[in-house]
C-alpha positions as CSV (number, residue, x, y, z in Angstrom):
1,M,12.3,-4.9,17.1
2,V,13.8,-1.6,18.0
3,N,12.7,1.2,20.3
4,Y,13.9,4.8,20.3
5,N,16.5,4.3,23.0
6,G,18.5,2.1,20.7
7,R,17.8,-1.3,22.3
8,F,17.5,-4.2,19.9
9,D,15.4,-7.2,21.0
10,L,14.7,-9.6,18.2
11,L,13.0,-12.2,20.3
12,E,9.4,-12.9,19.1
13,Q,7.5,-11.6,22.1
14,P,3.9,-12.6,22.1
15,W,2.6,-9.1,21.2
16,V,5.0,-8.8,18.3
17,T,3.9,-12.2,16.9
18,F,0.2,-11.2,17.4
19,G,0.8,-8.0,15.5
20,L,2.5,-9.7,12.6
21,R,-0.3,-12.3,12.3
22,T,-2.9,-9.5,12.5
23,I,-1.3,-7.7,9.6
24,E,-0.9,-10.9,7.6
25,S,-4.6,-11.5,8.0
26,S,-5.6,-7.9,7.0
27,L,-3.4,-8.2,3.8
28,A,-4.5,-11.7,3.0
29,L,-1.0,-13.0,3.4
30,E,0.1,-16.5,4.3
31,N,0.7,-17.1,8.0
32,G,4.4,-16.5,8.7
33,D,5.0,-14.4,5.6
34,L,6.1,-11.5,7.7
35,K,9.4,-12.3,9.4
36,L,11.6,-10.3,11.7
37,M,14.5,-8.7,10.1
38,D,18.0,-9.7,11.2
39,Q,19.6,-7.2,13.6
40,A,22.5,-6.5,11.2
41,L,20.1,-5.6,8.4
42,A,17.8,-3.6,10.7
43,K,20.4,-1.5,12.4
44,P,21.2,0.9,9.5
45,H,17.5,1.6,9.1
46,Y,17.1,2.3,12.8
47,F,19.7,5.0,12.6
48,K,18.0,6.4,9.5
49,I,14.8,6.7,11.6
50,L,16.7,8.6,14.3
51,D,18.1,10.9,11.6
52,S,14.6,11.3,10.2
53,L,13.2,12.2,13.6
54,E,15.8,14.9,14.1
55,L,15.2,16.5,10.7
56,L,11.4,16.2,11.2
57,R,11.7,18.1,14.4
58,G,13.3,21.1,12.6
59,C,11.0,20.8,9.5
60,C,7.6,20.4,11.2
61,A,7.6,20.5,15.0
62,E,3.9,19.6,15.4
63,A,4.4,16.4,13.3
64,W,7.5,15.5,15.3
65,E,5.5,15.9,18.5
66,E,2.8,13.6,17.3
67,V,5.2,11.0,15.9
68,T,7.3,10.8,19.0
69,G,4.2,11.0,21.2
70,L,2.3,8.2,19.6
71,L,5.0,5.9,18.2
72,T,7.2,4.0,20.7
73,T,8.5,0.9,18.9
74,C,9.7,0.0,15.4
75,V,9.4,-3.6,14.4
76,F,11.6,-4.3,11.3
77,V,10.4,-7.1,9.1
78,Q,11.3,-8.6,5.8
79,S,8.5,-8.8,3.3
80,T,7.8,-8.0,-0.4
81,S,4.2,-7.4,0.4
82,L,4.5,-4.7,3.1
83,R,5.9,-1.2,3.3
84,S,4.7,-0.3,6.8
85,S,1.7,-1.0,9.0
86,S,0.2,-0.5,12.4
87,V,-2.6,-2.1,14.3
88,P,-4.6,-0.8,17.3
89,S,-4.1,-4.0,19.3
90,T,-0.3,-3.2,19.5
91,F,-0.8,0.5,19.9
92,G,2.5,2.5,19.6
93,A,4.3,0.0,17.5
94,I,4.8,0.3,13.7
95,Y,5.9,-2.6,11.5
96,I,8.3,-1.6,8.8
97,S,9.8,-3.5,5.8
98,P,12.4,-0.9,4.7
99,K,14.0,-0.9,1.3
100,H,17.7,-0.6,0.6
101,D,17.3,2.6,-1.5
102,W,15.1,4.5,0.9
103,V,16.2,8.0,1.8
104,I,15.1,10.3,4.6
105,P,11.8,11.4,3.1
106,N,10.7,7.8,2.7
107,Y,11.2,7.3,6.5
108,I,9.4,10.6,7.2
109,D,6.6,9.4,5.0
110,L,6.0,6.2,6.9
111,L,6.5,7.7,10.4
112,V,3.9,10.4,9.8
113,H,1.6,7.9,7.9
114,E,1.5,5.4,10.8
115,S,1.2,8.0,13.6
116,S,-1.7,9.6,11.7
117,H,-3.5,6.2,11.7
118,Y,-3.1,6.1,15.5
119,S,-4.2,9.8,15.8
120,L,-7.4,9.1,14.0
121,Y,-8.0,5.9,15.9
122,I,-7.9,8.0,19.1
123,K,-10.2,10.6,17.7
124,S,-12.6,7.9,16.6
125,K,-12.9,6.6,20.1
126,L,-13.9,10.1,21.3
127,A,-16.3,11.1,18.5
128,K,-18.3,9.4,15.8
129,F,-17.7,10.7,12.3
130,L,-19.6,8.5,9.9
131,N,-23.1,6.9,10.0
132,N,-22.1,4.5,7.3
133,P,-18.6,3.4,8.1
134,T,-18.9,-0.1,6.7
135,Q,-20.2,1.0,3.2
136,L,-17.7,0.0,0.6
137,A,-16.1,2.7,-1.6
138,K,-13.0,3.3,-3.7
139,S,-9.9,3.9,-1.6
140,P,-7.1,6.2,-2.7
141,L,-4.5,3.8,-1.3
142,R,-5.9,0.4,-2.3
143,D,-7.0,-1.2,-5.5
144,D,-10.0,-3.0,-3.9
145,R,-13.1,-1.3,-2.5
146,R,-12.7,-0.6,1.2
147,P,-15.1,0.3,4.1
148,L,-15.7,4.0,4.2
149,I,-13.9,4.2,7.6
150,A,-10.8,2.9,5.8
151,V,-11.2,5.6,3.1
152,L,-11.5,8.2,5.9
153,H,-8.2,6.9,7.4
154,A,-6.6,7.0,4.0
155,V,-7.5,10.6,3.4
156,Y,-6.5,11.6,6.9
157,V,-3.1,10.1,6.4
158,L,-2.6,11.5,2.9
159,V,-3.5,15.0,4.0
160,R,-1.1,15.0,6.9
161,V,1.8,13.4,5.0
162,S,1.3,15.8,2.2
163,F,1.4,18.7,4.6
164,V,4.8,17.6,6.0
165,L,6.3,16.9,2.6
166,K,5.2,20.3,1.4
167,R,7.0,21.9,4.3
168,W,10.0,19.7,3.6
169,I,10.1,20.9,0.0
170,E,9.6,24.5,0.8
171,L,12.5,24.4,3.3
172,D,14.7,22.6,0.8
173,Y,15.5,19.8,3.1
174,P,17.6,16.7,2.0
175,N,16.4,14.6,-1.0
176,R,13.9,17.2,-2.1
177,D,13.4,15.4,-5.4
178,V,12.1,12.3,-3.6
179,A,9.9,14.4,-1.3
180,S,8.5,16.2,-4.4
181,E,7.7,12.9,-6.1
182,L,5.9,11.6,-3.1
183,Y,4.1,14.8,-2.5
184,E,2.7,14.9,-6.0
185,Q,1.4,11.4,-5.7
186,Y,-0.2,11.9,-2.3
187,R,-1.8,15.3,-2.9
188,L,-3.7,13.9,-5.9
189,K,-4.7,10.8,-4.0
190,A,-6.0,13.0,-1.2
191,K,-8.1,15.0,-3.6
192,H,-9.6,11.8,-5.1
193,G,-10.2,10.3,-1.7
194,L,-11.9,13.5,-0.5
195,T,-14.3,13.4,-3.5
196,V,-15.3,9.8,-2.5
197,L,-15.9,11.0,1.1
198,H,-18.1,13.8,-0.1
199,D,-20.1,11.6,-2.5
200,T,-20.5,8.6,-0.3
201,G,-20.2,9.6,3.4
202,E,-23.2,10.1,5.7
203,W,-21.7,12.4,8.2
204,T,-22.4,13.2,11.9
205,V,-21.9,16.7,13.2
206,D,-18.4,15.9,14.2
207,G,-17.8,14.3,10.8
208,V,-19.0,17.4,9.0
209,E,-16.4,19.5,10.9
210,L,-13.7,16.9,10.1
211,L,-14.7,17.0,6.4
212,R,-14.5,20.8,6.4
213,N,-11.0,20.6,7.8
214,F,-10.1,18.1,5.0
215,D,-11.5,20.6,2.4
216,K,-9.3,23.3,3.8
217,S,-6.2,21.1,4.1
218,V,-6.5,19.7,0.6
219,G,-7.0,23.1,-0.8
220,S,-3.7,24.1,0.7
221,I,-1.7,21.3,-0.8
222,T,-1.3,22.7,-4.4
223,D,1.2,21.7,-7.0
224,Y,4.5,23.5,-7.7
């Protein structure tokens, strides 16, 4: 487990263990499948995250503010079944299983992705968006059908990550090729997810406004 001030603490504190077990349950993994990464393996990824945050600040200040405002702790794990995750019960923490070939845009991707989940979680506590949040529908991020609230989260995340990657590409930041590949995947998934939301969602007044914002955002993430 690492926080942004550089302190490593790999003891399995109760909240960390609870978060890992919660993620395992949500992904239908075996109990204990997610294991904390050894400090020596985690440390290079930690410094990559610090580098990513610094570059994100220059590329997209509003995204940097949200990431650093909502995310407080990185828990590095070893798993073949997980890229990154977050759970409301351990708000502020993100659980990351980094890969050896990741470059800066990969870290930017997961930081914005997980902070976006927390952002929508907060908004959902303040306003109701869907009248049918449990209805199952095709998710742009999962092969199985998911509750519509999960599809909403997926589109919200995809739109925000795509926006940051688009800015990254336009400013010709490092590893532009990787950012371009991710951007192309995510913008198409955002469009497909938005279609599902339009076709399936039963929206409140606040939800209609959110959907309009999605329409505008997806319209702005065009191909190159």
